[in-house]
C-alpha positions in Angstrom: -25.4 12.7 1.4 -25.1 10.5 4.5 -23.7 12.6 7.3 -22.5 10.7 10.3 -22.1 12.9 13.4 -19.5 11.4 15.8 -19.0 14.6 17.9 -20.5 13.0 21.0 -18.6 9.6 20.6 -17.2 8.5 24.0 -13.5 8.5 24.5 -12.6 11.2 22.0 -11.5 14.6 23.0 -13.8 16.6 20.8 -15.7 16.8 17.6 -14.2 15.0 14.6 -14.4 18.2 12.4 -14.7 17.9 8.7 -15.2 14.2 7.6 -12.4 12.2 6.0 -12.1 12.9 2.2 -15.0 15.4 2.7 -15.6 15.9 -1.1 -16.1 12.1 -1.4 -17.5 11.3 2.0 -20.5 8.9 1.9 -20.8 9.5 -1.9 -21.1 5.8 -2.9 -24.5 4.5 -2.3 -24.9 1.1 -0.6 -27.7 -1.5 -0.7 -29.6 -1.4 2.6 -31.7 -4.4 1.5 -31.3 -7.3 -0.8 -28.9 -10.3 -1.0 -25.5 -10.4 0.6 -23.8 -10.3 -2.8 -25.6 -7.1 -3.8 -24.5 -5.5 -0.5 -20.9 -6.6 -0.9 -20.8 -5.3 -4.5 -21.3 -1.7 -3.2 -18.4 -2.1 -0.8 -15.9 -3.5 -3.3 -13.4 -0.9 -4.3 -11.4 0.7 -1.3 -9.6 -2.6 -0.7 -8.2 -2.5 -4.2 -6.8 1.0 -3.7 -5.2 -0.2 -0.5 -3.9 -3.3 -2.2 -1.9 -1.1 -4.6 0.4 -0.2 -1.8 1.3 -3.8 -1.3 2.6 -4.2 -4.9 4.4 -0.9 -5.4 7.9 -0.6 -7.1 9.5 -1.0 -3.7 7.9 -4.5 -3.4 9.0 -5.2 -7.0 12.6 -4.6 -6.1 12.6 -6.8 -3.0 10.7 -9.6 -4.7 13.0 -9.5 -7.8 16.1 -9.7 -5.5 14.6 -12.5 -3.4 13.5 -14.6 -6.4 16.8 -14.2 -8.3 19.0 -15.0 -5.3 17.0 -17.7 -3.5 14.5 -19.1 -6.0 11.1 -19.9 -4.6 12.2 -20.1 -0.9 10.9 -16.7 0.1 7.4 -17.3 -1.1 6.6 -18.3 2.5 7.6 -14.8 3.7 5.4 -13.2 1.1 2.5 -15.3 2.3 3.2 -14.4 6.0 3.4 -10.7 5.1 0.0 -10.8 3.4 -1.6 -12.4 6.5 -0.2 -9.7 8.7 -1.5 -7.0 6.2 -5.0 -8.5 6.3 -5.0 -8.3 10.1 -3.9 -4.7 10.3 -6.2 -3.5 7.4 -9.2 -5.1 9.1 -8.5 -2.8 12.1 -8.5 0.2 9.7 -12.0 -0.6 8.6 -13.1 -1.0 12.2 -11.7 2.4 13.1 -13.1 4.2 10.0 -16.6 2.8 10.3 -17.0 2.2 14.0 -15.4 5.4 15.3 -16.1 7.5 12.2 -12.6 8.7 12.1 -9.6 8.0 9.9 -6.3 7.2 11.7 -5.0 10.8 11.3 -8.2 12.3 12.9 -8.1 9.7 15.7 -4.5 10.8 16.5 -5.5 14.5 16.5 -8.4 13.8 18.8 -6.5 11.6 21.2 -3.1 13.2 21.7 -1.9 16.6 22.7 -0.4 18.8 20.0 3.1 18.1 21.0 2.5 14.4 20.2 0.1 14.8 17.2 2.3 17.3 15.3 5.4 15.0 15.3 3.1 12.2 14.2 1.9 14.3 11.3 5.4 15.2 10.3 6.4 11.5 10.5 3.4 10.6 8.3 4.4 13.2 5.7 7.9 11.9 5.6 6.6 8.4 5.1 4.3 9.5 2.3 7.2 11.3 0.7 9.3 8.1 0.9 6.4 6.2 -0.7 6.1 8.8 -3.5 9.9 8.4 -4.0 9.4 4.7 -4.8 6.3 5.3 -7.0 7.9 8.2 -8.9 11.0 6.1 -9.6 8.9 3.1 -10.8 6.7 5.2 -13.0 9.7 7.1 -14.5 11.5 3.8 -15.2 8.4 2.4 -16.8 8.1 5.4 -19.1 11.8 5.1 -19.9 11.6 1.4 -20.8 8.6 1.8 -23.0 9.1 5.2 -24.6 12.8 6.0 -24.0 11.8 9.1 -22.0 14.7 10.3 -19.9 14.3 9.6 -16.2 14.3 13.3 -15.1 11.5 14.1 -17.5 9.6 11.0 -16.5 9.8 12.0 -12.9 8.2 15.4 -13.7 5.5 13.8 -15.8 4.4 11.7 -12.8 3.4 14.9 -11.0 0.5 15.3 -13.5 -1.3 12.3 -12.0 -3.1 14.6 -9.6 -5.0 16.0 -12.6 -6.0 12.5 -13.5 -7.6 12.1 -10.1 -9.4 15.4 -10.4 -10.7 14.4 -13.8 -11.9 11.0 -12.6 -13.4 12.4 -9.4 -15.6 14.7 -11.5 -17.5 11.6 -12.5 -17.6 10.1 -9.0 -15.3 8.2 -6.7 -16.3 4.9 -8.4 -14.4 6.1 -11.5 -11.2 6.3 -9.5 -11.8 2.8 -8.2 -12.6 1.6 -11.7 -9.3 3.1 -13.1 -7.3 1.4 -10.3 -9.0 -2.0 -10.8 -8.4 -1.8 -14.5 -4.7 -1.1 -14.0 -4.6 -4.1 -11.6 -6.2 -6.2 -14.3 -3.6 -5.2 -16.8 -0.8 -6.0 -14.3 -2.2 -9.4 -13.6 -2.6 -10.2 -17.3 1.0 -9.1 -18.0 2.4 -11.4 -15.3 0.2 -14.3 -16.4 1.8 -14.2 -19.8 5.3 -13.8 -18.5 5.0 -16.7 -16.1 3.5 -18.9 -18.9 6.6 -18.0 -20.9 8.9 -18.7 -18.0 7.3 -22.1 -17.3 8.3 -22.4 -13.6 8.7 -25.6 -11.7 5.3 -25.7 -10.0 6.4 -28.4 -7.5 9.2 -26.1 -6.3 6.6 -23.2 -6.2 4.4 -25.2 -3.8 7.4 -26.2 -1.7 8.4 -22.5 -1.5 5.3 -21.7 0.6 6.5 -24.1 3.3 8.7 -22.6 6.1 12.4 -23.3 5.9 15.1 -23.3 8.5 17.5 -21.7 6.0 15.7 -18.5 6.7 17.3 -18.0 10.1 20.6 -19.8 9.2 21.3 -17.7 6.1 22.0 -14.1 6.8 21.5 -12.9 3.3 18.2 -14.8 3.1 17.0 -13.3 6.4 17.9 -9.8 5.2 15.9 -10.2 2.0 13.0 -11.7 4.0 13.1 -8.6 6.3 13.1 -6.4 3.2 10.0 -8.2 1.9 8.2 -7.8 5.2 9.3 -4.1 5.5 8.1 -3.3 2.0 4.7 -5.0 2.5 3.0 -3.2 5.4 3.2 0.5 4.6 2.2 3.3 7.0 0.3 5.4 4.5 -2.0 2.4 3.8 -3.3 2.5 7.4 -4.3 6.2 7.0 -5.6 5.6 3.5 -7.9 2.6 4.3 -9.4 4.2 7.5 -10.5 7.1 5.3 -11.6 5.3 2.1 -14.1 3.1 3.9 -16.0 6.3 4.7 -16.8 6.9 1.1 -19.7 4.5 1.5 -23.0 5.6 2.7 -23.6 2.8 5.1 -25.9 4.5 7.7 -25.7 5.3 11.4 -27.3 2.5 13.3 -25.1 -0.1 15.2 -26.5 -2.8 13.0 -25.6 -1.0 9.8 -22.1 -0.2 11.0 -21.4 -3.8 12.1 -22.5 -5.0 8.6 -20.4 -2.3 7.0 -17.3 -3.4 9.0 -17.9 -7.0 7.9 -18.4 -6.1 4.2 -15.4 -3.7 4.1 -13.2 -6.3 5.8 -14.2 -8.9 3.1 -13.4 -6.3 0.4 -9.9 -5.6 1.8 -9.2 -9.3 2.4 -10.1 -10.3 -1.2 -8.1 -7.3 -2.6 -5.0 -8.2 -0.5 -5.2 -11.8 -1.6 -5.1 -10.5 -5.2 -2.1 -8.3 -4.3 -0.4 -11.4 -2.9 -0.9 -13.2 -6.2 0.9 -10.3 -8.0 3.8 -10.2 -5.5 4.2 -14.0 -5.6 4.1 -13.8 -9.4 7.0 -11.3 -9.4 9.0 -13.6 -7.1 8.1 -16.7 -9.2 9.1 -14.9 -12.4 12.5 -13.9 -10.9 13.1 -17.4 -9.6 12.2 -19.2 -12.8 14.0 -16.8 -15.1 17.0 -15.4 -13.3 17.7 -17.9 -10.5 17.3 -20.8 -12.9 19.9 -19.3 -15.3 22.4 -18.3 -12.7 21.6 -14.6 -12.6 21.4 -14.4 -8.8 22.1 -10.7 -8.2 19.1 -9.0 -10.1 17.6 -6.2 -8.1 17.3 -3.2 -10.4 14.1 -2.9 -12.3 15.7 -1.9 -15.6 18.2 -4.7 -15.2 15.4 -7.2 -14.9 13.8 -5.8 -18.0 16.9 -6.2 -20.1 17.5 -9.8 -19.0 14.0 -11.1 -19.8 14.2 -11.1 -23.6 17.4 -13.2 -24.0 16.4 -15.6 -21.1 12.8 -16.2 -22.2 13.5 -16.0 -25.9 10.7 -13.5 -26.5 10.7 -9.7 -27.0 7.1 -9.7 -25.6 8.2 -10.5 -22.0 10.2 -7.3 -21.4 7.5 -5.1 -22.9 4.9 -6.7 -20.7 7.2 -6.2 -17.7 7.5 -2.4 -18.5 3.7 -2.1 -19.1 3.0 -3.7 -15.7 5.6 -1.5 -14.0 4.1 1.7 -15.5 0.5 0.7 -14.5 1.8 -0.2 -11.0 3.5 3.2 -10.7 0.4 5.1 -11.9 -1.8 3.3 -9.4 0.6 3.9 -6.6 0.9 7.6 -7.2 -2.8 8.0 -7.2 -3.3 6.2 -3.9 -0.3 8.1 -2.4 -2.0 11.4 -3.3 -5.2 10.3 -1.6 -3.4 9.2 1.5 -1.5 12.6 1.5 -4.9 14.4 1.6 -6.2 12.2 4.4 -3.1 12.8 6.5 -3.0 16.5 6.1 -6.8 17.0 6.6 -6.9 14.6 9.5 -4.0 15.9 11.5 -4.5 19.6 10.8 -8.3 19.8 10.1 -7.1 21.7 7.0 -10.0 23.4 5.1 -9.7 24.7 1.5 -11.2 24.1 -1.8 -11.1 20.3 -2.6 -9.1 20.7 -5.9 -6.6 23.1 -4.3 -6.2 20.9 -1.2 -5.5 17.8 -3.4 -3.0 19.8 -5.5 -1.3 21.1 -2.4 -1.0 17.8 -0.6 0.3 16.2 -3.8 3.0 18.8 -4.3 4.1 18.6 -0.6 4.7 14.9 -1.1 6.1 14.7 -4.6 8.4 17.8 -4.7 11.1 16.3 -2.4 10.8 13.0 -4.3 11.3 14.7 -7.6 14.3 16.7 -6.3 16.1 13.7 -4.8 15.5 11.6 -7.9 16.7 14.2 -10.4 19.8 15.0 -8.3 20.7 11.3 -7.6 20.5 10.4 -11.3 19.6 7.2 -13.1 22.3 5.0 -11.6 21.1 5.6 -8.1 17.5 4.3 -8.5 18.1 1.0 -6.8 19.7 2.7 -3.8 16.8 5.2 -3.6 14.2 2.4 -3.6 16.1 0.8 -0.7 16.3 4.1 1.1 12.5 4.6 0.7 11.8 1.3 2.4 14.1 2.1 5.3 12.4 5.4 5.8 9.0 3.6 5.8 10.4 1.2 8.4 11.3 4.0 10.7 7.8 5.5 10.5 5.8 2.3 10.7 5.5 2.0 14.5 4.0 5.5 14.7 1.1 4.3 12.7 0.7 0.7 13.8 0.8 1.3 17.5 -1.9 4.0 17.7 -4.2 1.9 15.3 -4.0 -1.2 17.6 -4.5 1.0 20.7 -7.5 2.9 19.4 -9.4 -0.2 18.1 -8.7 -2.1 21.4 -10.2 0.8 23.5 -13.9 0.3 24.4 -14.0 3.9 25.6 -13.2 5.1 22.0 -14.9 2.3 19.9 -17.9 1.5 22.1 -19.7 -1.6 20.6 -17.3 -1.7 17.7 -14.2 -2.4 19.8 -12.0 -5.1 18.3 -12.6 -8.6 19.8 -9.9 -9.7 22.2 -8.5 -12.4 19.9 -8.1 -9.9 17.1 -6.3 -7.4 19.4 -4.0 -10.1 20.7 -3.2 -11.2 17.1 -2.8 -7.5 15.9 -0.4 -6.8 18.9 1.7 -9.8 18.0 1.7 -8.8 14.3 2.7 -5.2 15.2 5.5 -6.4 17.6 6.8 -8.7 14.9 6.7 -6.1 12.1 8.3 -3.5 14.4 11.0 -5.8 15.5 11.9 -7.0 12.0 11.9 -3.5 10.6 14.1 -2.3 13.5 16.6 -5.0 12.5 16.3 -4.0 8.9 17.1 -0.4 9.8 19.9 -1.4 12.2 21.5 -3.6 9.5 21.2 -0.8 6.9 22.8 1.8 9.3 25.6 -0.6 10.4 26.3 -1.6 6.8 
C-alpha cells in the first residue's frame, strides 16, 4: 500500500495521524506510465460519489418547485450553481492530494481545540441534516414503489451501512461501481420521462440565459436561493478531500501535480453529469406541471401522483419513484463515508473499521430517524426545507477554511492554489454565504 507521510509538511501543527479513510487509503492502483486516458481511468470514481450530493432529494424538492412555478427560467441558476461547485471541489482535490489531509484533518491540525471541536459538532449537525433529506427521499421512494409505510422505510435506510461493508470487502472500486450504476439508472429514468413530456427545447435553451425577473420577483429569487443553497453541501467538501486519497498516486511533486489534474477532471466531468440530472428534474417539472397550470408542486409524492394523468402514461411515475429510490440509496452511502471522514479527521478516532463505520452511521442517522418518525408523513416537505436551512448555516464553517488552507503557501507548498483560482473561489464563497444567509434570514423571518 502507498503510504504518504506528511508529518513534516510545513505550516501544519503536527503529524496528520491516521490517513483519511485508512481502510481504503491508497487502495486503488493508478497507472504511473502510459497514455493520458489510461491514467485518467484510474482516477475516475470519487467525483461521481461527490456528484451524488448535488442531486439528493433536497435538490429534487427545490428543482421541482422551481420548474413547476417558473418554468425553465431557473435553469440559469442551476448552471451557475454547478460552476461554483466545480470551483470548490477542485480545491478539495488540491487539499487532499497536495497537503495529504482531508478538510477535517486540516482543521484539527490548524486550529486550537476550542475552535476545532465546535467545527466538528457543526459538521456532524450538517451530516445529520443531510441524512434527514436522504432518509426521507429513500423512504418516500420505497413507499411509492412498494407501499412500505414511511416509518418502516426510514428504519430500512439504516441498513445501507451493511451494503457499504459488503461492497468494501471486494474493494473500494465496487462502491464506486455501485454508485455509478445507480446514477446510470437515474439518468435513464429521466431520459424516458423527458421524452414523454416533450418539452419546448427552444424555451429550455432560453432558460439558461440570465433574466432580470430573478431580482424583480421575490418568489423567483427565493427559489433561486433554495437551488443554490441545496447545491453546495458542506459534507461534500469533507468527502471529496478524503476520497481522492483512495488513489495510490505516489509521493513526488510531479506525481502529485498530475494526480491533482486528473482528480479535478474526474470531479468536473461528474459534476457536469449531476447538472444534467438536476436540469432534467427542472425541465420535467416545467414541461409537465408548469405547462398544465400546476404551479405549486414541491412535495415528492405529489409530483409522483401528478405525472401519470399529465403524461398519459403509468410508466412515468414508476420511473420517477425508481430514480428517487436510487438517488436516496446513493446519497445515504456517501453521507456514511463523509460521516466517517469527519469523525476520524477531527477526533483522530481509532477503532476497528467496520465498527467505526457503523458508529459514525448511527450517530448521523438516529436523529434523522427520530425526527422523521415523530413528524409523520405530512411533514416531509417541511423537513426537506429544514434540512437545507441547517446546511446553509453550516456551509461557511466548511467553505472558509477550505479556501484559506488551499491559498496558504505555508500549508500547501508547491501545491498552493494559483492566485486566480483563490480569487474566484473567494468570490464564489462570498456569494454562496451571502445568498445562504439571506435564505436563512427569510426562513426565520417567515
